[in-house]
N, C-alpha and C positions, 0 to 999 in steps of 0.2 A: 459385393466384391470381397474375396478373401484377401487378407493382408499378405504382403510379400514375406516369404520365409528366407531366412539366411542360409544359403547353401553351405556355409561353413559351420553351422551349428549341428553337431552330430546327434543331439538328443532331442526328441520331441517331448517337451515339457508341457504340463497343463498351463493354459493361459489364465490370467487373472479373471476372477468371476465377473469383474466389471465389464469385461469384453463380451460377455454372453448377451445374446439378444434378449430384450425386455419388452414386455407389453403391459399396458395399464399401470406403469410405474413399478412393476415388480418382475422378478424372474419368471420366465415361462414355466408353467407347471405341466408335466406330461399328462395327457388324458389317459385314463385307465379304462375307458368304456370299451365294451366288447363290440364286435362287429354287429351292426344293426340290420335286422331283416327288413327288406322292402317287399311290397307285393310285386307281381310280375310287371305291371305297367310302369311302376316307379323304377324297377330294376333296369328295364330297357331304356327308360328315359335317362337314368343315371349313366349308363354306358354310352348313350348317344352324346350326353353332355361331356363325358370324359373324352370322347373322341374329338368333339368340337374344341375342347379346351386342352388338347394334347400339348400345345406349346406352353401351357401353364404348369406343366410338370417339367422341371429342368432336367435335361438329359445330359449325362456325363459326356457323351460323344460330342455334343455341341460345345461344352466347356473346353474339351481337348482341342477341337477344331479351331476354337477362338484363341488358343494359347493360354487359357486361364488356369490350366492345371500345372504349368511349368513351374518347378521349384516349390510347389505346394505340397502340403501334407495331406494325403488322401487316405481315408479310412473306408475300406470296402467291407460291407457285411455280405458275405457269400453264404451259400448253402452247401456245406461240405459234409453233411451228415450222411456218410456212406456206410454200407454194411461191412463189418469186419469179421474175419474168421476167429476161431478160438486162439489162434496164434498171433492175432493182432494185425493180420494182413487184409488189405482192401479186396473184397470179392467182386465188387462192381463199382466202376469209377466214373459213371456218367456225370454225376454232379461235380466232380473235380474237373473234368474236361469242360463242362459248361461254364465254369468259373474263369477259365483262362482268358477269354477275350477281354473282359473288364480289366484284369490285371495287366495284360499286355498293352492295352490302350493307355493305362495310367503310366506305365514305364516308358512307353514311346513318347508320351507327353512331357517326360522329364520330372515326374512327381516322385515324392518319397512315399512309398506305398506300404500300408498296413492292411492286412486281411484277417478277418476272424470269422468264426462260425461256431455253431454248437455241434456236439456229437453225442448221440445217445441222450440219456436222462440223468446227468450227474446231480449229486447233492450240492447245493450252493455252499461254498466255503469248505468243502471236503474233497479236494482233488485226489483222484485215484489213478493209477497207471492206465486203466482201461478207458479213462476219460480223455486221454491225450490225443492230440491231433498229429502226433509224430509220423504216423504212416501217411497221413494226408500231406504233410510237409515234404516227405520223400517223393511221393507221386507228383506233387505239384512241381517240385524241382525238376523231375524228369520231363514233364510236359513243357516247362518254360526253358529248359536247357540251362539252368543256373541253380546255384544253391539257394534254398529258401530257409533261412534260420527260423527256428521255432522259439518264440519268446513267452516265458511264463511271467506271472505277476506283473502284468503290463499296465494296469490301470493308472499308475502314478507316473508313467514315463516310458517312452520307447526310443531306442537308439536306431535311427534309420535316416539315410541321406537320399537326396534326389537320385533317381536311377536305381535305387535298391528296393527290394521287397522283403518283408518279414511276415511270418504267420503268427498271429497272436493266439495263445492257447484258448481252449474251449471256453467260450464266453459265458456259458451257463454255469460255470463254476463260480463266477463272480457273484457275491452276495448282493441281491437286489435286482438281478437281471430279469427273472421271470415276472416279478411284480412291478417292473419298470420304476424303480425307486429314483426320484429326482437326483439325489446325491451322486449315484453311480452314473446316471445319464450325463450329468454336468461334467464329471471328470473325464468321461470318454470323449465328449464333445470338445474338451479342451486340448485333446491330442491332435486335432485335425483342423485343416482349413476347409476341406471339402468332405462331406459324408456321402458315400455312394451306397445305396441299397440295391443289391443285385441278387437278392434272395427271395424269389417269388414264393418258394416253398414255405417261408415263414411270414409271408405278407399278411396272413390272417391273425397274427399274434402281435399284441401291443406290448412288446418287451423293451428292455433297455437298448439293445443293439438294433431293433427294428423300428422303434417309435421314438423313445426318449431322446436318443442322440440326435435324431433328425430335427427335433424341436430346438435344440441348443446349438448345433453346429453352425458356423457362419454361412455355409451353403449346404443344402441337402438336395440330392438329385437321384435320378434313376439310372442304374447301370444298363449296359446293353441287353443283358438277359431279362431284367425286369421290364425294360422298354419293349422288348419283343413280345413278352407275355401280354402286355397291355394292348399292343397293336393287334395281336392275334385274336384276343378276346373281343376287341372292337369289331374286327372284320367278321368274326363268326356270329356275334350276338347283337351288336348295335346296328349294323347295316348289312345284314347277310344277303348273299345272292340266294334267290329262291329257286326251288323249294328248300326249306331249311329242315333237315332231318336230325333228330337227336336219338342217340342210343343210350339208354340208361339201364344198367344191369347191376346185379348184386344179389346178396342173399336175402336182404330184408327191405320191404317197402318202407318201414318205419325210419330207416336211416337215410332214405332218399325221397321221402314224401314231399318235402318242401321243394326239392328240385323238380319233381314230377309236376307239381301244381304250378310252379313258376313257368316251366317250359310249355305246359299244356295250353297256356294262353297265347303263345307266340309261334310255336313250331308248326310246320305243315305235316310232319311225320314224326310220331313218337314211338320208337321201338323199345320194348321192354324185354329183359332177359333174366336168366337165372331164377333165383327164388322169387324175385319181383314178378316175373311173368306168371309164376304159379298162382300168386294172389290174384292177378288179373284174370287168369283162367277161371278161378272160383267166381269172380265177379261176373264172368260171362256164362255161368251156370255149368261149367265143366267139372268133372271129377279129376282129382290130382293124386289119388291114392295116399301114400304116406310121405309125399314130397314136402320139402320145406316150404312153408307159406305162413301167412299171418291172417287167419280168418277174421280177426277183429278189425282188420283194415279193409275189408271188402267194400264197405261203403265209400271209403276214400278212393279206392281204385275205380269204383263206378263214377265218382265225381270227376275224376280225371278223364275217363272215357266220355262222359257227358260234355265236359268242357271242350274236348276236341271235336265231338260231333256237332256242337253248336256252331263251330267255325267251319264245318264241312270237311273236317279231317278225322282221322281215326287212330286208334291204338290197335294195330294188328295182333290178334291173339293167335298163338300157334295152332295150325291145323294138323300138324303131326309132331311127335316128340320121340326122343330116344330115352328108353327106360331101362332100369335094372332092378333087381330085387335087393341088392345091397350096395352100399357106397364103398366101392373098392376099384382100384385100377384094373383088376383082372375080372371084374364082374361081367357076365355075359350081357351084351347090349341088345336091346330089341327096339326096332322102329315100329311105331304104331300110330294110328290116327288119334287125334286128341280126344275123340269121343269114346275111345276104347281103353282108356287107362283103368287098370285094375286096382283094387283096394290095397294090394301089397306092393304096388309099383312105386319106384322113385324116379321122378323125371329129372334127368341129368343133362339134357341138351335139347335144343329145338331139332325137329326132324329135317331131312333133306328138302322136302317140299317147301316148308316154311322158310328155310335158309335161302333157297333159290328165289323165292318171291321177294324176300327182303333185300337180297342182293340186287335184284333188278330195280327196286325202288332207289337204292343207294346210288346206283350208277347213273340215275337220272337227276340226282339231287344237285343243288347249287352250292349248298353248305352242309357240312356234316360235323356234329359234335358227338364225340364218342367217349363214354365213361362206363367201362365194365364189360367183361366177356359175357356171352349169352349162355354159356354152359360150363361144365367142369372141364375146361380145355387142358388142364394138367394131365388128364387121363386120355390116352389115345382114342379109346372107344367113344369118348364123349366130347371130342374137340372139333368135330366137323362144322358145327354151327358157327363157332367163333372164327374158325379158319376161313369159311366162306364169306363171312361178314368182313373180316380183315382184308381178304383179297378183293372184295367188291369196293371197299373204301380205297384201296390202293389203285384200282383200275378206274375209279370215278374221276371225272374232270373237276369235281367239286373241290372247294377249299375245305380242308378237314382239320380239325383240332382235336387232339386226344389227351386225356389226363387220367391220373389214378394209377396206383401201383400195379394192379392186376392187368389193366389195359396196356401199360408199358411192357409188361412181361409178355403179353400176347403179341404185341407189335414186334418185339425182339424175336420171339419164337418163330414167327412167320416171315421175318426178314423184310418188313415193309417200311422200315424207318425212313427211307428216302422218298417214299410215296405218300407219306402223311404230311399235310400242309404245315402243321405245327404240332410238336409234341411238348406238352406242358411239363415243366419240372416240378410243379406243385401238386401235392396230393390234396391235403385238406384245404389249401387256398383255392385250388381249382374248383373243388366241390362247393365252397362257400360262395364263389362268384356265380356258379350255376344256381345256387339256392336263392340268389337275390340279395346277398349281403354285401355291404361295402367293406373293403379291407382296410384295416388301420394304416398299413404302409401307403396305400394309395391316398388315403385321406390326408395324412401328414405331409406328404410330398406336394400335394396340391395346395395345402394351406401355406407352406413355406414359399412355394413359387408365387403365390398370390400376395405375399407380403403380410 
């Protein structure tokens, strides 16, 4: 239980270190270990356990419903790392909008609210104007309908009262944030009664504001956005409705090989696209011309195909493709059979026959996990495959979860946001879950909930 705060005390001061939680007779020491890979069986067991033990991750919504956030100092780690124009204006505000529910929840509960995030890749200890969250504070104020003061140099104390919210400047400017130095984590934990992690996008990083503070804060819990991510991943991967279809696309097999191997052991349909599909075409004995591929990973692609085949499933290799002689938006596009690719061809999309077949499979799926467009959808001549896949997912009764920057761009381009079951806000974190890694943020929240 957090100690009661004095509503008349305007300044949040660090608590005495004696109040910090201790174990084995000493101060807790943040773990700096990296996300640990699991094999596919362990991964799905982990997710099933995570679902079964969901109540062991304290949820901020429950604390608010129980009145435990009233008058308390609440520190929210959000993901407000938005793209900015050269003039310093936000060009896409999805992450800011996604952070609003947690903040509003805390304010309605009568808490004194502090929010922070990283932005870009600043140098620790060297604040520069381009590192500032000023534009975020302005946009957040517009969304909340109130002024959101921006506070710099906040580690040693923050002035905020219950019913108020402040935005704390770029947390990655603080010395020790990236390496999760205990001294910084302890100071930040002293600012709050309740720490709320609502930044799934950084859940795969063991940093000061994502891991260290969670070890030392009186209470550490998951915000509504992080909770929703956990629930969606459980629904899609731990106990999915069958058939379970996964779409894994991208430029290189090497960057997603662990994902492919992990999913091959569990999914009913594994659809590959982009440069990854080209490597699988090589594995199937097809020519790909001068297309992007990784010939040295053909054996790995065959291993994935064999793993699927052993379970009575398959990895559908394109039967037709869309090619060009050059990689350009205005390059003439030619649809041809996969067996007719010429030596100077570039494969830039799956063909309409392949797209139609895959779309029919997806419409019959029970669960769909989507990561990556299947072609160069940024070019009109080579977008059909991704468009057909996107529309099929939108039309499917299956529960769908999508993640990854390019995937989100495709979803936005084809206007299917409301038709996807859950759109993950995490890029790297989403991929690491698919790879079978346990995320530090999940780990520490479970540890703290379990005492």
